[in-house]
FIBAGU-306423 format. One record per residue (C-alpha): y negated, z negated, x negated. Coordinates in steps of 0.2 Angstrom, whole numbers, padded with zeros to 4 digits, always signed. Each point is the difference from the previous one (the first is absolute). Layout:
YZX...
// end
This chain:
+0297+0465-0133-0013-0001+0015+0009+0006+0018-0012+0006+0015+0005+0002+0017+0004+0016+0006-0013+0012+0013+0008+0000+0016+0006+0016+0005-0009+0011+0013+0006+0008+0014-0002+0019+0006-0020+0004+0003-0008+0008+0014-0010+0015-0006-0013+0000+0014-0020-0001-0005-0005-0018-0001-0018-0002+0004-0013-0015+0000-0013-0005+0014-0014-0012-0001-0007-0006+0015-0014-0012+0004+0007-0013+0014-0013-0011+0009+0006-0016+0010+0011-0009-0010-0005-0019-0003+0014-0008-0009+0017+0005-0012+0009-0001+0016-0010+0017+0006+0004+0007-0014+0019-0003+0001+0000+0007+0019-0007+0016-0006+0012+0000-0015+0014+0000+0014-0008+0011+0012+0000+0014-0014+0018-0003-0007+0007+0003+0015-0004+0019+0002+0010+0011-0010-0002+0007-0017-0011-0016-0007+0004-0004-0018-0014-0015-0002-0014-0007+0010-0011-0012-0007-0015-0009+0010-0014-0010-0009-0010-0010+0013-0014-0003-0012-0003+0019-0004+0005+0005+0019+0009+0013-0008+0019+0007+0002+0008+0010-0011+0016+0009+0006+0014+0010-0011+0006+0012+0012+0011+0016+0002-0010+0013+0010+0017+0008+0005+0004-0013+0012-0018-0007+0005-0017+0002+0000-0016-0007-0006-0007-0002+0016+0017-0008+0009-0004-0013-0013-0017-0002+0006+0006+0000+0018+0013-0013-0005-0013-0012-0008-0010+0002+0016+0013-0003+0011+0002-0016-0007-0019-0006+0004-0009+0007-0014-0010+0012-0005+0002+0013-0014-0006+0016-0008+0003+0012-0014-0010-0005-0016-0010+0013-0007-0010-0005-0014+0000-0006-0018+0013-0013+0004+0013+0010+0005+0001+0019+0006+0011+0007+0014+0012+0012-0011-0013+0001-0012+0005+0004-0018-0012+0000-0016-0002+0014-0012-0008+0002-0015-0008+0014-0011-0008+0003-0014-0014+0014+0003-0008+0009-0013-0016+0009+0000-0012-0015+0007-0017-0001-0009-0011-0013+0011+0001-0008+0015-0003+0014+0011+0017+0006-0005+0010-0016+0004-0011-0001+0017+0005+0018+0005+0017-0003-0004+0000-0014+0008-0009+0004+0018+0014+0016+0000+0014-0010+0000-0006-0012+0012+0000+0013+0012+0017+0006-0001+0011-0004+0015+0012-0014-0005-0011-0007-0014-0004-0018+0003-0010-0004-0016-0006+0008-0016-0008-0005-0015-0005+0010-0016-0004-0009-0016-0010+0011-0011+0001-0012-0015+0019+0000+0003+0001+0017+0003+0013-0005+0015+0001+0000+0020+0010-0010+0010+0005+0007+0017+0008-0009+0014+0006+0008+0013+0014+0003+0013+0015+0010-0009+0004+0007+0015-0015+0009+0003-0006+0005-0018+0010-0001-0014-0007-0002-0020+0005+0019-0003-0014+0004+0014-0011-0013-0006+0000+0007-0017-0002+0018+0008-0016-0006+0010-0006-0009-0017+0002+0019-0011-0008+0011+0016-0015-0011-0006+0000+0007-0016+0007-0015-0010+0019-0004-0008+0010-0012+0008+0014-0006-0010+0011-0012+0011+0003-0018-0007+0008-0011+0013+0006+0006+0017+0002-0013+0013+0014+0009+0007+0012-0004-0014+0004-0017-0002+0016-0004-0006+0002+0019-0003+0003+0007-0018+0001+0017-0006+0013+0005-0013+0001+0013-0012+0017+0009-0001+0008+0010-0014+0016+0010-0002-0003+0003+0019-0001+0018+0004+0010+0006+0013-0001-0004+0021+0015-0011-0001-0006-0009-0014-0014-0006+0010+0013-0002+0014+0010-0013-0010-0014-0009-0007-0007-0004+0017+0018-0004+0007+0003-0013-0014-0017-0008+0005+0001+0000+0017+0016-0009-0001-0008-0014-0007-0004-0015+0008-0021-0004+0003-0004+0020-0002-0010+0004+0016-0004+0019-0004+0004+0014-0015-0011+0015+0000+0004+0015-0012-0014+0009-0011+0010+0017-0004-0015+0006-0011-0004-0015-0011+0018-0006-0002-0006-0016+0011+0008-0012+0010-0011-0012+0011+0009-0017+0006-0006-0010+0012+0009-0020+0000+0000-0017+0004-0005-0011-0016+0011-0014+0007+0018+0011-0002-0006+0012-0013-0009+0008-0015-0005+0013-0010+0012-0005-0013+0014+0002+0011-0005+0017+0007+0000+0006-0019+0016-0008-0003+0009+0008+0015-0007+0017-0008+0004-0001-0015+0018-0008+0001+0009+0018+0004-0006+0002-0019-0006+0018+0005-0018-0004+0007-0015-0012-0007-0015-0006+0009-0016-0009-0005-0015-0009+0010-0014+0013+0002-0015-0005-0011-0012-0010+0012-0014+0013+0005-0018-0004-0005+0003-0014-0010+0013+0010-0010-0009+0015+0000-0018-0003+0000-0007-0007-0017-0018-0003-0002+0003+0004-0017+0003+0019+0005-0017+0000+0009-0008-0007-0014+0007+0014-0013-0004+0013+0015-0018-0006+0000-0003+0000-0020+0009+0018-0001-0014+0006+0011-0014-0009-0009+0006+0006-0019+0001+0019+0008-0016-0002+0007-0009-0007-0018+0009+0015-0007-0013+0012+0010-0013-0012+0003-0003-0007-0018-0004+0018-0006-0013+0004+0017-0008-0016-0006-0004+0006-0016-0005+0015+0004-0013-0006+0011-0006-0016-0007+0004+0001-0018+0000+0017-0006-0014+0007+0008-0012-0012-0011+0008+0004-0017-0008+0014-0008+0011+0016-0005+0013-0004+0013-0013+0001+0012-0005+0017-0006+0019+0006-0001+0001-0006+0020-0013+0009+0004+0004+0015-0009+0008+0014+0010-0007-0001+0015+0006+0012+0014-0018+0001+0010-0004-0018+0002+0017-0007-0002+0005-0010-0017+0015-0002-0008-0002-0019+0001-0001+0002+0020+0014+0011+0001+0010-0013-0010-0006-0014+0012+0007+0010+0014+0017+0005-0007+0003-0019-0005-0007-0008+0017+0010+0010+0010+0019-0007-0002-0009-0018+0001-0007+0005+0015+0015+0009+0009+0015-0007-0009-0003-0017-0006-0013-0002+0016+0011+0008+0011+0005-0018+0007-0017-0003+0007+0000+0017+0010+0016-0003+0007-0006-0019+0007-0014+0007+0006+0008+0013+0011+0013-0012+0006-0015-0012+0004-0010+0014+0010+0014+0008+0010+0005-0017+0007-0021-0005+0004-0003-0011-0014-0009-0001-0015+0006-0009-0015-0006-0002-0020+0008+0016-0004-0012+0008+0010-0015-0007-0010+0009+0005-0014+0003+0019+0005-0018+0001+0008-0007-0005-0017+0009+0009-0013+0001+0015+0012-0019+0001+0001-0001-0003-0018+0012+0014-0005-0003+0013+0011-0018-0001-0004+0003+0002-0015+0011+0016+0003-0015+0007+0009-0012-0004-0015+0014+0009-0012+0002+0015+0012-0019+0003+0000-0001-0002-0017+0013+0013-0003-0010+0013+0012-0017-0003-0004-0009+0000-0017-0015-0009+0004+0009-0015+0010-0001-0018-0009+0010-0015+0008+0011-0014-0005+0019-0003+0005+0008-0017+0004+0016+0005-0006+0002-0019-0010-0005-0007+0016+0014+0005+0010+0012-0002-0015-0006-0017-0005-0001-0007+0018+0017+0007+0002+0008-0009-0016-0009-0016+0003+0005-0003+0017+0018+0004-0007-0002-0012-0013-0006-0014+0014+0014+0004+0012+0012-0003-0017-0008-0015-0005+0002-0004+0020+0016+0003+0002+0006-0011-0016-0011-0015+0006+0008+0000+0017+0017+0001-0008-0004-0016-0006-0006-0008+0016+0018+0002+0005+0009-0008-0015+0006-0016+0010+0011+0010+0012+0008+0010-0015+0002-0016-0009+0007-0011+0015+0013+0015+0004+0004+0003-0020+0006-0020+0001+0017+0006+0008+0014+0002-0012+0008+0018-0002+0016-0008-0002+0013-0014+0007+0017-0008-0005+0012+0002+0017+0013-0012+0001+0017+0006+0009+0010-0012+0008+0019-0002+0003+0007-0002+0016-0001-0019-0002-0018+0000-0003+0001-0003-0019-0009+0012-0013+0010+0012-0005-0013+0012-0010-0015+0005-0003-0009+0017-0002-0018+0006-0003-0008+0008+0015-0018+0009+0005-0009-0015+0007-0006+0014+0014+0019-0002+0006+0002-0019+0004+0006-0003+0016+0000-0015+0011+0012-0014-0004+0003+0007-0017+0004-0012-0015-0013+0002-0012+0002-0007-0018-0017-0004-0009-0001-0007-0017-0015-0008-0010-0013+0009-0004+0002+0013+0011-0008+0005+0019+0008-0005+0015+0003+0017+0009-0002-0006+0019-0003-0013+0011+0016-0011+0002+0007-0015+0001+0007-0009-0015+0019-0004+0003+0005-0004-0017-0009-0008-0015-0016-0008-0003-0018+0005-0011-0018+0000+0001-0009+0016+0005-0016+0007-0004-0008+0004+0015-0018+0003-0005+0001+0018+0001+0003-0001+0020-0009-0016+0005-0012-0004-0015+0011-0017-0001-0003-0003-0019+0016-0014-0002+0017+0006+0001+0008-0005+0015+0019-0008-0001+0012+0009+0010+0017-0006+0005+0014+0004+0012-0007+0005+0017-0018+0002-0007-0008+0018+0005-0006+0011-0014-0014+0015+0000+0005+0017-0006-0011+0004-0016-0001-0018-0008+0005-0005-0015+0016-0011-0003-0005-0011-0016+0015-0008-0004+0019-0002+0008+0010+0011+0007-0001+0002+0019+0010+0011+0014-0008+0003+0016+0003+0008+0016-0010+0015+0004-0009-0004+0017-0014+0012+0000-0001+0015-0010-0010+0017-0002-0015+0000+0013+0005-0018+0007-0003-0009-0015-0016-0010-0003-0007+0009-0014+0001+0015+0011-0008-0008+0013-0014-0006-0011-0002+0017-0007-0001+0007+0018-0010-0012+0005-0014+0004-0015+0002+0016+0003-0005-0001+0016-0013-0013-0003-0008+0015-0011+0001+0013+0013-0009-0011+0013-0018+0002+0001-0013-0016+0001-0013+0003+0012-0014+0000-0012+0007+0017-0003-0005+0007+0017-0017+0002-0007+0004+0009-0013+0012+0011+0011-0015+0003+0011-0012+0006-0013+0012+0011-0008-0001+0009+0016-0015+0005+0000-0003+0000-0018+0004+0017-0007-0010+0009+0015-0013-0010-0002-0001+0005-0020+0001+0018+0003-0016-0002+0012-0007-0011-0015+0004+0014-0012-0007+0015+0010-0017-0010+0004-0001-0004-0020+0003+0018-0003-0012+0007+0013-0014-0013-0004-0001+0003-0020+0001+0020+0005-0014+0000+0013-0011-0013-0009+0002+0011-0016-0005+0016+0011-0013-0007+0007-0007-0007-0016+0002-0019+0005+0004-0007-0016-0008+0008-0018+0011+0016-0007+0002-0010-0015+0013-0011+0008+0012+0015-0001+0009+0002-0016-0004+0015-0009+0017+0009+0004+0000-0004+0017-0011+0005+0016-0002-0009+0015+0016+0004+0009+0013-0005-0015-0010-0016-0002+0003-0004+0018+0017+0005+0000+0004-0011-0015-0008-0015+0011+0010+0006+0015+0016+0001-0010-0002-0017-0009+0000-0009+0017+0015+0008+0006+0011-0005-0015-0010-0017-0002+0006-0007+0016+0017-0009+0000+0008-0006+0015+0015-0002-0010-0006-0017-0006-0004-0007+0017+0020+0003+0005+0006-0008-0015-0011-0016+0000+0010-0009+0013+0019+0007+0000+0001-0001-0022-0007-0018+0001+0014-0006+0012+0012+0010-0008-0001-0010-0017-0005-0018+0010+0016+0003+0009+0010+0004-0014-0007-0016-0010+0003-0013+0015+0018+0008-0001+0003-0006-0018-0009-0016+0003+0013-0003+0014-0012+0005+0014+0004+0014+0012-0016+0006+0008+0004+0009+0017-0013+0013-0002-0020+0002-0001-0003-0006+0016+0009-0018-0007-0010+0000-0015-0016+0003+0008+0002-0014+0012+0005-0011-0013-0016+0002-0010-0009-0006+0016+0010-0016+0004-0010-0015+0003+0014-0011+0007+0018-0004-0005+0012-0007+0013+0015-0008-0008+0017-0003+0010+0006-0017-0009+0018-0001+0001+0007+0015-0014-0019+0004-0005-0008-0017-0004+0014-0008-0003+0017+0004-0010+0007+0004+0017+0017-0009-0004+0000-0015+0011+0010-0015-0002+0005-0016+0010-0007-0015-0008+0004-0016+0014+0007+0000+0016-0004-0012+0013+0012-0005+0012-0006-0004+0017+0017-0005+0008+0016-0007-0005+0006+0021-0004+0010-0001-0016-0010+0010-0013+0015+0013-0002+0001+0002+0016-0019+0003+0004+0000+0013-0013+0016+0009+0005-0010+0002+0017-0016+0007-0006+0007+0010-0013+0010+0007+0013-0015+0005+0009-0010+0007-0012+0015+0010-0009-0008+0015+0007-0019-0003-0003-0009+0010-0014-0013-0014-0003+0000-0007-0017+0000-0016+0010+0016+0001+0009+0010+0009-0017-0007-0018-0009+0009-0010+0014+0014+0011-0001+0002-0001-0019-0003-0018+0003+0014-0002+0013+0013+0008-0012-0003-0013-0011+0001-0014+0012+0016+0007+0004+0008+0000-0018-0004-0019-0002+0009-0001+0016+0014+0012-0003+0012-0013+0010-0007+0005+0014-0001+0018-0004-0015+0013+0006+0006+0002+0018-0002+0017+0009-0012-0001+0016-0002+0009+0013-0018+0007+0000-0006+0010+0016-0016+0005+0007-0010-0002-0017-0019+0005+0001-0012+0000-0014-0017-0005+0007-0013+0007-0012-0011-0014-0007+0008-0015+0010+0019+0000-0007+0017+0005+0008+0010-0005+0015+0017+0001+0003+0017-0007+0008+0012-0007-0013+0017-0006+0008-0009+0001+0015-0015-0014-0004-0017+0009+0002-0007-0001-0018-0019+0001-0006-0005+0001-0018-0020+0002-0003-0016-0004+0001-0010-0013+0011-0005+0015+0013+0019+0003+0002+0003-0017+0005-0015-0002+0011+0003+0018+0010+0018-0006+0004-0004-0017+0007+0006-0011-0017-0005-0017-0001-0009-0004-0014+0000-0018-0007-0017-0009-0009+0015-0002-0016+0004+0018+0000-0018+0005+0001-0006-0013-0013+0014+0005-0012-0004+0019+0003-0019-0005-0005+0006-0007-0016+0012+0017-0004-0017+0010+0003-0010-0011-0010+0011+0004-0016-0003+0018+0003+0020+0003+0009+0005+0006+0016+0009-0009+0012+0014+0007+0011+0004-0008+0015+0019-0001+0007+0000-0001+0019+0021-0001+0008+0002-0001+0017-0019-0002+0003+0000-0015-0011-0010-0003-0017+0015-0004-0014-0008+0004-0016-0015+0006-0009+0004+0011-0018-0013+0000-0013+0000+0017-0010-0011+0003-0015-0005+0016-0008-0011-0001-0015-0017+0009-0002+0001+0014-0012-0008-0006-0017-0012+0014-0002-0007-0003+0017-0014-0010+0000-0007+0009-0015+0002+0016+0009-0010-0007+0015-0014-0005-0012-0002+0016-0009+0000+0009+0017-0015-0010+0005-0009+0002-0016+0002+0019+0003-0008-0003+0017+0017+0001+0010+0003-0014+0013+0018-0004+0002+0007-0008+0017+0018-0005+0003+0010+0005+0016+0016-0010+0005+0013-0004+0012+0002-0017-0008-0007-0015+0008-0018-0005-0001+0002-0015-0013+0011+0010-0011-0010+0015-0001-0018-0012-0004+0009-0009-0014+0006+0015-0008-0019+0007+0002-0007-0015-0007+0012+0003-0017-0005+0018+0001-0018-0002+0002-0002+0009+0016-0014-0007+0010+0007-0008+0019-0007+0013+0010+0008+0013-0008+0016-0006+0006+0010+0005+0016+0018-0010+0003+0012+0002+0010-0004+0020+0003+0013+0012+0008+0002+0018-0007-0012+0006+0013-0013-0014-0005+0001+0006-0017-0006+0017+0005-0014-0007+0012-0008-0010-0012-0001+0015-0012-0007+0011+0013-0013-0014+0006-0006-0001-0019+0000+0020-0001-0012+0000+0017-0011-0012-0008-0003+0012-0013+0010-0005-0015+0012+0009-0009+0017-0008+0000+0016+0002-0012+0016-0010+0007+0012-0004-0013+0018-0003+0006+0019-0002-0005+0010+0000+0018+0004+0011+0016-0012-0013+0010-0014+0006-0011+0001+0020+0005-0013-0003+0016-0012-0008-0013+0003+0012-0014-0002+0016+0010-0016-0007+0010-0007-0005-0019-0013+0013-0006+0013-0001-0017+0017-0008+0002+0008-0008-0015+0019-0003+0001+0007-0010-0012+0014+0011-0009+0015-0014+0003-0004+0000+0018+0009+0010+0014+0001+0018+0001-0010-0001+0017-0016-0007-0011+0001+0011-0012+0000+0016+0011-0014-0008+0009-0012-0004-0014-0013+0011-0009+0002-0008-0017+0016-0005-0007+0001-0015-0013+0018+0004-0009-0001-0016-0009-0002-0011+0013-0014-0010-0011-0016-0007+0010-0011+0008-0015+0005+0016+0005-0012-0001+0015-0014-0003-0012+0006+0016-0011+0001+0011+0018-0018-0004+0006-0007+0001-0022+0007+0017-0002-0004+0007+0018-0020-0004-0005+0002+0007-0017+0006+0016+0008-0011+0002+0013-0014-0004-0013+0007+0014-0010-0001+0011+0015-0016-0005+0006-0006+0005-0019+0010+0017+0001-0008+0005+0016-0018-0005-0008+0004+0010-0014+0008+0015+0011-0015+0000+0011-0013-0005-0013+0006+0015-0009-0001+0013+0013-0019-0008+0007-0006+0003-0017+0009+0014-0009-0002+0012+0016-0020-0003-0003-0001+0003-0017+0011+0015+0000-0011+0007+0014-0015-0002-0013-0009-0014+0006-0003-0006-0018-0004+0017-0007-0019+0001+0006-0005-0018-0009+0011+0000-0015+0008+0018-0001+0016-0006+0001+0012+0013+0006+0019-0004+0004+0009+0015-0005+0016+0006+0011+0012-0005-0013-0007-0017-0004+0001-0003+0019+0019+0005+0001+0004-0010-0014-0008-0015+0011+0008+0004+0014+0016-0002-0008-0004-0015-0010-0006-0008+0016+0019+0000+0006+0007-0007-0015-0012-0013-0003+0004-0007+0019+0019-0001-0004-0004-0007-0016-0008-0014+0009+0013-0002+0011+0014-0002-0016-0013-0016-0006+0011-0009+0013+0016+0001-0013-0008-0012-0009+0000-0013+0014+0006-0015-0004+0002-0017+0011-0014-0011+0001+0001-0014-0014+0003-0013+0013+0014+0006+0008+0007+0004-0019-0003-0020-0003+0010-0003+0017+0014+0009-0005+0001-0009-0017-0002-0016+0008+0013+0002+0015+0014+0005-0016-0003-0014-0009
// end
């Protein structure tokens, strides 16, 4: 049986509150600066952790506010000789929490804009984004100033319903539903049992709902421990509360709601339609409907009134409520137009009926069928729209469904041997649990293989088609499929920390974000409804006054109408044909589908802004190591320039490079271990290393066993005054001609050797560069490597000499990107390392290779999960097709209103006699929103370009 090391025991936990401070630090020049800042901060009481990034000019400090305040941390940094200020932006919020709500009752962008602007005015709210397409709102706020409960109340006060999905204050906090707990003493007992557990920071009781809220440190405790502790007495039971929003909200319920209302409207509207449009032209039936008059009121008119009233006030109540709420807050939306249009038709018809009932000579035409059919068609349109919108978010739902519901937990004895196994809910997995994964089952959480080997299909997460071999020490991703052997994994990330959960959050955040082009639609919608109301009034007035003044022939007026009724029909048609919804849905629905489709292709797009910027890209800047090359350099040759033994040479430089994160440094360390194995009689010595410093773009320097050691490129040697012989220079040129990197080594100011390192070019790289050129996109290469190697690799890839920049520091890469932008070129940067993050941030679109560092991925706008270069082509192609679809949506939405409103106003009536009845105008309005959503859904059919498929196939071979 496999045996695993037991987890270390933890001491008592300080239950004081823990906060995180993000500060911008200026004045740092090297890693030594960062080290001095970290030391200065860590001297303060209450500091849990301090991390300083030289490249990003930032410091992140985890501290206990009971002992130290953020201002004291800032002052400590300034006392160390640097400038510091708290960050309050998207990159890091001071005391910031993120709460997300689902909002019911929004109809168009006017609603979403109103909520957004109102929330932004509240104290403590730092940012608010409302997405009409997803019907969700995300608020970044200071939880100490305003809570999520107050935010929900503010949304409710605006006339909408807010349902909490995620509360930022609830990180590492769970709610348990208790059963069997009835008395106050029972609650107190449960609390005492939980408080006694290591890792529990607070316990709050909710007596009315029999709930307990537990805050904890995930490294020390978890939900399974809490439930088992409560249930160990055998009297009480506990279970996790169902996730809010995702568990309680079901798009299917909303669809059924609209379907029910539509079917009920048909029950009343179909008879009204037949009474108005069909029976009046059938002999026998027509006479029966006209028989039995009360003065001028016929049975047919009375029946139409009775049938239309429930449609107007019961089924159509939602439009009254929506219009009232909009007008109460000083705005207007689609509900206002519908309420005005249907009210005009209904109440004018009521006036006609009452006049007919009191006057035997009065004759008039009612429009009850207009109001009833209008409401029915609009509800039908809303029903179809909700169904279509549900399909736009299917990608997120499919990602969430990847996680299995159950997991097999292995229990260990005191020696670390497997003692047994049991099935638990996947949501109860805790860090360091040992989980058994059998062939054909899904990996339940992120972890590391501790026993066994297998092939895992990761296509559902990364898009990588080939099964990936997994052995001892390899990482596995939750939601992937184990194809072959049995493996045991140790859980490293659980719940919201898993890669799958982060991908879901990223896609959801992307769908919440607004593309810059959407601002135009928002601006139009602000003035759209008032403009339509004015246009409808002017239309009615023009036709009515024109009819009274005999400006058009009386023959134009239908026999059953007069001037007022004809003008009213035109005015109502203008009101109800106008559709602000189509404009509001044009961009977000396309972004939802595109980001979801990208996620299934292994391309994570962080929002509409990234998607919009990518379609404008004209230049792609590639980093070399790990991006254009495989990123696993190996030592292929060593040139010794003195009589130093080979194993001593490598022992020394490995000791200097052991703390380096650079791939070349890691290659040297790995080769040194191999050399040490071949010279095992000497053993691998332990060296005293001090004053280590990594110099970006040059190499490293350190004092090894009292000897000053330099390992790096020509620039490093020259800056330290190291003499370079002709023999060394000639050898270096030969190395670079072979597209290899020459690493020079100097000990005690003497050049002792040159290490040749090769990093093979990715097999697809040259083809990708060629395809980008055919797409009108120029490719450039920026690297910290030497010019000879860079030019040789560029020649192999087909990149022109002027497009190569070598020996570039991280800040040089960012400067090069900014210079191209200043020349009017839209730039994408593709990289994978920490030294690429400044350029990734500076570029219009930053693309991070998924296998790269966390910092690079965080800085990027698009993450290529498969680490395949051909996905650069797919990302640009997807963005281009997405924005073509968005512009098509706008052309349709604007074109529909530009053409539809004049036609509804009677522009064609004088020349053709064509008049658009209000109920037809209402049907057209409903169809316009549905057509825009369906247009966006066409992106679900997107397929990668054929050339990309060909590259993928050739690489797999």
